[in-house]
All heavy atoms as TSV, in Angstrom:
chain	resi	resn	atom	element	x	y	z
A	1	MET	N	N	21.567	-15.953	-0.804
A	1	MET	CA	C	21.157	-15.515	0.544
A	1	MET	C	C	19.702	-15.830	0.772
A	1	MET	O	O	18.884	-15.771	-0.128
A	1	MET	CB	C	21.365	-13.962	0.653
A	1	MET	CG	C	20.953	-13.438	2.010
A	1	MET	SD	S	21.069	-11.601	2.148
A	1	MET	CE	C	22.738	-11.465	2.716
A	2	ASN	N	N	19.420	-16.239	1.970
A	2	ASN	CA	C	18.053	-16.668	2.325
A	2	ASN	C	C	17.148	-15.408	2.211
A	2	ASN	O	O	17.500	-14.346	2.643
A	2	ASN	CB	C	18.068	-17.189	3.779
A	2	ASN	CG	C	16.821	-17.806	4.128
A	2	ASN	OD1	O	15.798	-17.745	3.350
A	2	ASN	ND2	N	16.813	-18.476	5.244
A	3	HIS	N	N	15.976	-15.683	1.710
A	3	HIS	CA	C	15.006	-14.605	1.454
A	3	HIS	C	C	14.583	-13.946	2.745
A	3	HIS	O	O	14.377	-12.736	2.877
A	3	HIS	CB	C	13.747	-15.118	0.735
A	3	HIS	CG	C	12.710	-14.099	0.494
A	3	HIS	ND1	N	12.853	-13.040	-0.383
A	3	HIS	CD2	C	11.405	-13.913	0.983
A	3	HIS	CE1	C	11.795	-12.293	-0.390
A	3	HIS	NE2	N	10.912	-12.840	0.405
A	4	THR	N	N	14.407	-14.787	3.871
A	4	THR	CA	C	14.033	-14.227	5.114
A	4	THR	C	C	15.100	-13.306	5.707
A	4	THR	O	O	14.793	-12.265	6.269
A	4	THR	CB	C	13.727	-15.391	6.123
A	4	THR	OG1	O	12.748	-16.210	5.518
A	4	THR	CG2	C	13.212	-14.857	7.431
A	5	ILE	N	N	16.323	-13.731	5.639
A	5	ILE	CA	C	17.453	-12.934	6.150
A	5	ILE	C	C	17.545	-11.619	5.417
A	5	ILE	O	O	17.686	-10.513	5.977
A	5	ILE	CB	C	18.801	-13.672	6.028
A	5	ILE	CG1	C	18.760	-14.860	7.013
A	5	ILE	CG2	C	19.953	-12.777	6.363
A	5	ILE	CD1	C	19.953	-15.812	6.801
A	6	ALA	N	N	17.362	-11.639	4.100
A	6	ALA	CA	C	17.368	-10.377	3.287
A	6	ALA	C	C	16.313	-9.520	3.729
A	6	ALA	O	O	16.455	-8.205	3.851
A	6	ALA	CB	C	17.375	-10.696	1.839
A	7	THR	N	N	15.105	-10.022	3.858
A	7	THR	CA	C	13.881	-9.196	4.333
A	7	THR	C	C	14.145	-8.550	5.659
A	7	THR	O	O	13.879	-7.361	5.872
A	7	THR	CB	C	12.648	-10.083	4.327
A	7	THR	OG1	O	12.417	-10.625	3.071
A	7	THR	CG2	C	11.455	-9.243	4.746
A	8	MET	N	N	14.700	-9.339	6.627
A	8	MET	CA	C	14.967	-8.774	7.935
A	8	MET	C	C	16.035	-7.735	7.826
A	8	MET	O	O	15.979	-6.684	8.624
A	8	MET	CB	C	15.404	-9.894	8.861
A	8	MET	CG	C	14.307	-10.892	9.191
A	8	MET	SD	S	12.847	-10.126	9.925
A	8	MET	CE	C	13.459	-9.570	11.409
A	9	ALA	N	N	17.048	-7.866	7.021
A	9	ALA	CA	C	18.093	-6.809	6.900
A	9	ALA	C	C	17.499	-5.521	6.375
A	9	ALA	O	O	17.889	-4.454	6.867
A	9	ALA	CB	C	19.217	-7.371	5.922
A	10	VAL	N	N	16.614	-5.616	5.459
A	10	VAL	CA	C	15.981	-4.379	4.884
A	10	VAL	C	C	15.134	-3.764	5.987
A	10	VAL	O	O	15.135	-2.512	6.119
A	10	VAL	CB	C	15.136	-4.737	3.668
A	10	VAL	CG1	C	14.280	-3.556	3.267
A	10	VAL	CG2	C	16.064	-5.119	2.480
A	11	LEU	N	N	14.413	-4.499	6.717
A	11	LEU	CA	C	13.554	-3.902	7.801
A	11	LEU	C	C	14.417	-3.298	8.895
A	11	LEU	O	O	14.108	-2.181	9.339
A	11	LEU	CB	C	12.664	-5.068	8.419
A	11	LEU	CG	C	11.564	-5.545	7.534
A	11	LEU	CD1	C	10.903	-6.727	8.250
A	11	LEU	CD2	C	10.608	-4.400	7.311
A	12	VAL	N	N	15.540	-3.936	9.305
A	12	VAL	CA	C	16.432	-3.345	10.289
A	12	VAL	C	C	17.020	-2.011	9.743
A	12	VAL	O	O	17.066	-1.047	10.498
A	12	VAL	CB	C	17.490	-4.403	10.684
A	12	VAL	CG1	C	18.569	-3.662	11.504
A	12	VAL	CG2	C	16.877	-5.481	11.464
A	13	ALA	N	N	17.438	-2.039	8.484
A	13	ALA	CA	C	18.011	-0.832	7.853
A	13	ALA	C	C	17.046	0.290	7.891
A	13	ALA	O	O	17.359	1.455	8.150
A	13	ALA	CB	C	18.485	-1.145	6.489
A	14	SER	N	N	15.725	-0.023	7.579
A	14	SER	CA	C	14.761	1.040	7.550
A	14	SER	C	C	14.465	1.580	8.925
A	14	SER	O	O	14.242	2.819	9.063
A	14	SER	CB	C	13.430	0.541	6.942
A	14	SER	OG	O	12.873	-0.463	7.738
A	15	VAL	N	N	14.547	0.779	9.969
A	15	VAL	CA	C	14.337	1.289	11.333
A	15	VAL	C	C	15.491	2.190	11.690
A	15	VAL	O	O	15.262	3.256	12.276
A	15	VAL	CB	C	14.259	0.065	12.284
A	15	VAL	CG1	C	14.352	0.588	13.717
A	15	VAL	CG2	C	12.934	-0.605	12.114
A	16	PHE	N	N	16.736	1.820	11.365
A	16	PHE	CA	C	17.881	2.617	11.667
A	16	PHE	C	C	17.831	3.945	10.837
A	16	PHE	O	O	18.200	5.008	11.392
A	16	PHE	CB	C	19.161	1.920	11.391
A	16	PHE	CG	C	19.527	0.856	12.385
A	16	PHE	CD1	C	20.250	-0.309	12.073
A	16	PHE	CD2	C	19.126	1.015	13.739
A	16	PHE	CE1	C	20.521	-1.238	12.981
A	16	PHE	CE2	C	19.451	0.048	14.651
A	16	PHE	CZ	C	20.144	-1.120	14.264
A	17	TRP	N	N	17.383	3.924	9.642
A	17	TRP	CA	C	17.332	5.099	8.810
A	17	TRP	C	C	16.330	6.064	9.392
A	17	TRP	O	O	16.441	7.251	9.477
A	17	TRP	CB	C	16.926	4.719	7.321
A	17	TRP	CG	C	16.857	5.915	6.504
A	17	TRP	CD1	C	15.686	6.535	6.153
A	17	TRP	CD2	C	17.921	6.657	5.929
A	17	TRP	NE1	N	15.967	7.652	5.328
A	17	TRP	CE2	C	17.333	7.738	5.162
A	17	TRP	CE3	C	19.310	6.527	5.900
A	17	TRP	CZ2	C	18.130	8.592	4.445
A	17	TRP	CZ3	C	20.111	7.433	5.235
A	17	TRP	CH2	C	19.456	8.436	4.563
A	18	GLY	N	N	15.149	5.484	9.915
A	18	GLY	CA	C	14.121	6.326	10.482
A	18	GLY	C	C	14.457	6.967	11.786
A	18	GLY	O	O	13.801	7.908	12.230
A	19	THR	N	N	15.457	6.465	12.448
A	19	THR	CA	C	15.868	7.032	13.756
A	19	THR	C	C	16.825	8.239	13.666
A	19	THR	O	O	17.127	8.785	14.608
A	19	THR	CB	C	16.530	5.961	14.671
A	19	THR	OG1	O	17.676	5.521	14.015
A	19	THR	CG2	C	15.528	4.881	14.920
A	20	THR	N	N	17.179	8.581	12.458
A	20	THR	CA	C	18.175	9.702	12.257
A	20	THR	C	C	17.511	11.040	12.773
A	20	THR	O	O	18.170	11.806	13.462
A	20	THR	CB	C	18.572	9.870	10.859
A	20	THR	OG1	O	19.219	8.648	10.425
A	20	THR	CG2	C	19.607	10.997	10.668
A	21	GLY	N	N	16.256	11.271	12.454
A	21	GLY	CA	C	15.602	12.521	12.852
A	21	GLY	C	C	15.364	12.469	14.293
A	21	GLY	O	O	15.463	13.555	14.986
A	22	THR	N	N	15.064	11.350	14.891
A	22	THR	CA	C	14.894	11.253	16.365
A	22	THR	C	C	16.190	11.548	17.081
A	22	THR	O	O	16.210	12.224	18.099
A	22	THR	CB	C	14.361	9.840	16.751
A	22	THR	OG1	O	13.234	9.581	16.008
A	22	THR	CG2	C	14.128	9.768	18.222
A	23	ALA	N	N	17.232	10.949	16.573
A	23	ALA	CA	C	18.560	11.258	17.215
A	23	ALA	C	C	18.867	12.719	17.053
A	23	ALA	O	O	19.501	13.270	18.015
A	23	ALA	CB	C	19.693	10.358	16.527
A	24	ALA	N	N	18.606	13.327	15.973
A	24	ALA	CA	C	18.896	14.715	15.800
A	24	ALA	C	C	18.114	15.613	16.763
A	24	ALA	O	O	18.624	16.663	17.255
A	24	ALA	CB	C	18.608	15.193	14.359
A	25	SER	N	N	16.886	15.177	17.084
A	25	SER	CA	C	16.147	15.965	18.003
A	25	SER	C	C	16.673	15.906	19.486
A	25	SER	O	O	16.496	16.822	20.252
A	25	SER	CB	C	14.659	15.498	18.037
A	25	SER	OG	O	14.476	14.268	18.601
A	26	PHE	N	N	17.316	14.829	19.759
A	26	PHE	CA	C	17.890	14.638	21.119
A	26	PHE	C	C	19.307	15.259	21.210
A	26	PHE	O	O	19.876	15.279	22.333
A	26	PHE	CB	C	17.919	13.145	21.562
A	26	PHE	CG	C	16.577	12.639	21.881
A	26	PHE	CD1	C	16.104	11.538	21.143
A	26	PHE	CD2	C	15.757	13.181	22.829
A	26	PHE	CE1	C	14.849	11.003	21.448
A	26	PHE	CE2	C	14.514	12.688	23.117
A	26	PHE	CZ	C	14.005	11.595	22.486
A	27	ALA	N	N	19.894	15.616	20.169
A	27	ALA	CA	C	21.276	16.173	20.087
A	27	ALA	C	C	21.145	17.511	19.394
A	27	ALA	O	O	21.575	17.632	18.261
A	27	ALA	CB	C	22.179	15.267	19.416
A	28	PRO	N	N	20.629	18.587	20.013
A	28	PRO	CA	C	20.408	19.833	19.328
A	28	PRO	C	C	21.775	20.555	18.985
A	28	PRO	O	O	21.735	21.398	18.120
A	28	PRO	CB	C	19.606	20.647	20.336
A	28	PRO	CG	C	19.918	20.106	21.686
A	28	PRO	CD	C	20.116	18.571	21.409
A	29	ASP	N	N	22.851	20.190	19.607
A	29	ASP	CA	C	24.170	20.827	19.300
A	29	ASP	C	C	24.790	20.331	18.018
A	29	ASP	O	O	25.680	20.870	17.511
A	29	ASP	CB	C	25.140	20.690	20.446
A	29	ASP	CG	C	24.648	21.367	21.706
A	29	ASP	OD1	O	23.832	22.318	21.631
A	29	ASP	OD2	O	24.991	20.923	22.819
A	30	ILE	N	N	24.318	19.136	17.567
A	30	ILE	CA	C	24.870	18.547	16.363
A	30	ILE	C	C	23.865	18.675	15.216
A	30	ILE	O	O	22.660	18.402	15.403
A	30	ILE	CB	C	25.208	17.058	16.599
A	30	ILE	CG1	C	26.142	16.865	17.794
A	30	ILE	CG2	C	25.787	16.404	15.394
A	30	ILE	CD1	C	26.340	15.500	18.250
A	31	SER	N	N	24.345	19.066	14.100
A	31	SER	CA	C	23.316	19.223	12.949
A	31	SER	C	C	22.827	17.859	12.450
A	31	SER	O	O	23.484	16.885	12.510
A	31	SER	CB	C	24.070	19.903	11.758
A	31	SER	OG	O	24.915	19.073	11.089
A	32	PRO	N	N	21.591	17.846	12.039
A	32	PRO	CA	C	21.014	16.657	11.502
A	32	PRO	C	C	21.765	16.110	10.330
A	32	PRO	O	O	21.830	14.922	10.052
A	32	PRO	CB	C	19.598	17.079	11.065
A	32	PRO	CG	C	19.324	18.266	11.821
A	32	PRO	CD	C	20.636	18.967	12.026
A	33	PHE	N	N	22.380	17.015	9.537
A	33	PHE	CA	C	23.187	16.510	8.439
A	33	PHE	C	C	24.415	15.665	8.886
A	33	PHE	O	O	24.678	14.671	8.364
A	33	PHE	CB	C	23.717	17.796	7.617
A	33	PHE	CG	C	24.623	17.368	6.472
A	33	PHE	CD1	C	24.117	16.819	5.283
A	33	PHE	CD2	C	25.951	17.547	6.510
A	33	PHE	CE1	C	24.900	16.470	4.246
A	33	PHE	CE2	C	26.812	17.209	5.481
A	33	PHE	CZ	C	26.256	16.666	4.327
A	34	ALA	N	N	25.036	16.215	9.952
A	34	ALA	CA	C	26.180	15.398	10.562
A	34	ALA	C	C	25.751	14.041	11.109
A	34	ALA	O	O	26.429	13.020	10.880
A	34	ALA	CB	C	26.914	16.233	11.627
A	35	ILE	N	N	24.611	14.017	11.704
A	35	ILE	CA	C	24.110	12.755	12.244
A	35	ILE	C	C	23.775	11.792	11.052
A	35	ILE	O	O	24.113	10.628	11.111
A	35	ILE	CB	C	22.888	13.009	13.146
A	35	ILE	CG1	C	23.342	13.696	14.389
A	35	ILE	CG2	C	22.217	11.642	13.541
A	35	ILE	CD1	C	22.236	14.169	15.344
A	36	GLY	N	N	23.124	12.295	10.055
A	36	GLY	CA	C	22.851	11.467	8.905
A	36	GLY	C	C	24.095	10.957	8.198
A	36	GLY	O	O	24.184	9.812	7.738
A	37	ALA	N	N	25.153	11.838	8.089
A	37	ALA	CA	C	26.340	11.428	7.454
A	37	ALA	C	C	27.067	10.359	8.257
A	37	ALA	O	O	27.639	9.400	7.669
A	37	ALA	CB	C	27.261	12.677	7.261
A	38	PHE	N	N	27.078	10.489	9.535
A	38	PHE	CA	C	27.640	9.498	10.444
A	38	PHE	C	C	26.879	8.154	10.259
A	38	PHE	O	O	27.533	7.152	10.121
A	38	PHE	CB	C	27.629	9.952	11.877
A	38	PHE	CG	C	28.111	8.851	12.794
A	38	PHE	CD1	C	29.437	8.577	12.976
A	38	PHE	CD2	C	27.215	8.063	13.488
A	38	PHE	CE1	C	29.909	7.573	13.806
A	38	PHE	CE2	C	27.685	7.104	14.304
A	38	PHE	CZ	C	29.078	6.813	14.509
A	39	ALA	N	N	25.543	8.227	10.200
A	39	ALA	CA	C	24.837	6.994	10.029
A	39	ALA	C	C	25.047	6.332	8.764
A	39	ALA	O	O	25.220	5.068	8.608
A	39	ALA	CB	C	23.292	7.283	10.166
A	40	MET	N	N	25.151	7.108	7.627
A	40	MET	CA	C	25.497	6.504	6.388
A	40	MET	C	C	26.884	5.963	6.319
A	40	MET	O	O	27.126	4.915	5.765
A	40	MET	CB	C	25.335	7.610	5.260
A	40	MET	CG	C	23.935	8.025	5.055
A	40	MET	SD	S	22.894	6.776	4.338
A	40	MET	CE	C	23.521	6.730	2.705
A	41	GLY	N	N	27.831	6.629	6.941
A	41	GLY	CA	C	29.225	6.148	6.938
A	41	GLY	C	C	29.307	4.880	7.753
A	41	GLY	O	O	30.026	3.918	7.360
A	42	PHE	N	N	28.736	4.818	8.917
A	42	PHE	CA	C	28.660	3.567	9.761
A	42	PHE	C	C	28.023	2.439	9.016
A	42	PHE	O	O	28.515	1.348	9.088
A	42	PHE	CB	C	27.998	3.915	11.088
A	42	PHE	CG	C	28.142	2.776	12.045
A	42	PHE	CD1	C	29.357	2.463	12.670
A	42	PHE	CD2	C	27.026	2.049	12.371
A	42	PHE	CE1	C	29.436	1.453	13.559
A	42	PHE	CE2	C	27.044	1.002	13.322
A	42	PHE	CZ	C	28.279	0.704	13.914
A	43	GLY	N	N	26.949	2.766	8.349
A	43	GLY	CA	C	26.241	1.729	7.552
A	43	GLY	C	C	27.089	1.205	6.443
A	43	GLY	O	O	27.085	0.032	6.156
A	44	GLY	N	N	27.870	2.069	5.814
A	44	GLY	CA	C	28.697	1.649	4.733
A	44	GLY	C	C	29.819	0.775	5.230
A	44	GLY	O	O	30.237	-0.245	4.531
A	45	ILE	N	N	30.321	1.126	6.374
A	45	ILE	CA	C	31.418	0.244	6.955
A	45	ILE	C	C	30.884	-1.125	7.295
A	45	ILE	O	O	31.487	-2.148	6.997
A	45	ILE	CB	C	32.034	0.948	8.184
A	45	ILE	CG1	C	32.856	2.179	7.810
A	45	ILE	CG2	C	32.937	-0.053	9.000
A	45	ILE	CD1	C	33.281	3.046	8.912
A	46	LEU	N	N	29.657	-1.152	7.863
A	46	LEU	CA	C	29.062	-2.424	8.179
A	46	LEU	C	C	28.759	-3.287	6.955
A	46	LEU	O	O	28.945	-4.471	6.886
A	46	LEU	CB	C	27.816	-2.263	9.005
A	46	LEU	CG	C	27.920	-1.792	10.477
A	46	LEU	CD1	C	26.618	-1.621	11.059
A	46	LEU	CD2	C	28.815	-2.769	11.194
A	47	LEU	N	N	28.352	-2.540	5.910
A	47	LEU	CA	C	28.073	-3.259	4.631
A	47	LEU	C	C	29.370	-3.854	4.057
A	47	LEU	O	O	29.334	-4.997	3.525
A	47	LEU	CB	C	27.455	-2.259	3.640
A	47	LEU	CG	C	27.077	-2.759	2.241
A	47	LEU	CD1	C	25.992	-3.899	2.352
A	47	LEU	CD2	C	26.582	-1.735	1.336
A	48	CYS	N	N	30.441	-3.092	4.055
A	48	CYS	CA	C	31.711	-3.590	3.598
A	48	CYS	C	C	32.179	-4.835	4.394
A	48	CYS	O	O	32.624	-5.851	3.865
A	48	CYS	CB	C	32.758	-2.547	3.632
A	48	CYS	SG	S	32.602	-1.257	2.376
A	49	LEU	N	N	32.055	-4.758	5.722
A	49	LEU	CA	C	32.472	-5.869	6.599
A	49	LEU	C	C	31.632	-7.051	6.386
A	49	LEU	O	O	32.086	-8.201	6.344
A	49	LEU	CB	C	32.417	-5.472	8.017
A	49	LEU	CG	C	33.453	-4.370	8.485
A	49	LEU	CD1	C	33.163	-4.008	9.922
A	49	LEU	CD2	C	34.910	-4.919	8.299
A	50	THR	N	N	30.377	-6.823	6.132
A	50	THR	CA	C	29.410	-8.017	5.865
A	50	THR	C	C	29.734	-8.682	4.559
A	50	THR	O	O	29.647	-9.888	4.419
A	50	THR	CB	C	27.937	-7.514	5.906
A	50	THR	OG1	O	27.685	-6.855	7.134
A	50	THR	CG2	C	27.009	-8.702	5.662
A	51	SER	N	N	30.082	-7.879	3.547
A	51	SER	CA	C	30.348	-8.411	2.209
A	51	SER	C	C	31.624	-9.269	2.188
A	51	SER	O	O	31.849	-10.041	1.298
A	51	SER	CB	C	30.346	-7.335	1.156
A	51	SER	OG	O	31.496	-6.526	1.344
A	52	LEU	N	N	32.530	-8.954	3.072
A	52	LEU	CA	C	33.776	-9.718	3.197
A	52	LEU	C	C	33.674	-11.142	3.617
A	52	LEU	O	O	34.491	-11.958	3.344
A	52	LEU	CB	C	34.774	-8.959	4.027
A	52	LEU	CG	C	35.290	-7.605	3.505
A	52	LEU	CD1	C	36.213	-6.943	4.524
A	52	LEU	CD2	C	36.019	-7.785	2.153
A	53	SER	N	N	32.653	-11.394	4.412
A	53	SER	CA	C	32.499	-12.714	5.008
A	53	SER	C	C	31.643	-13.621	4.119
A	53	SER	O	O	31.041	-13.324	3.195
A	53	SER	CB	C	31.955	-12.650	6.372
A	53	SER	OG	O	30.713	-12.018	6.428
């Protein structure tokens, strides 16, 4: 894998990880744990799909 692509993937993942608390503050009816679990699950699915190609 190209070093630049890998670096960009890590940066994008860190941005998405950092938005979990922000999303939780805009959705007070949903627990931050549920939002984080959804983000981890969605990220896992994307990781699996990416590894298949």
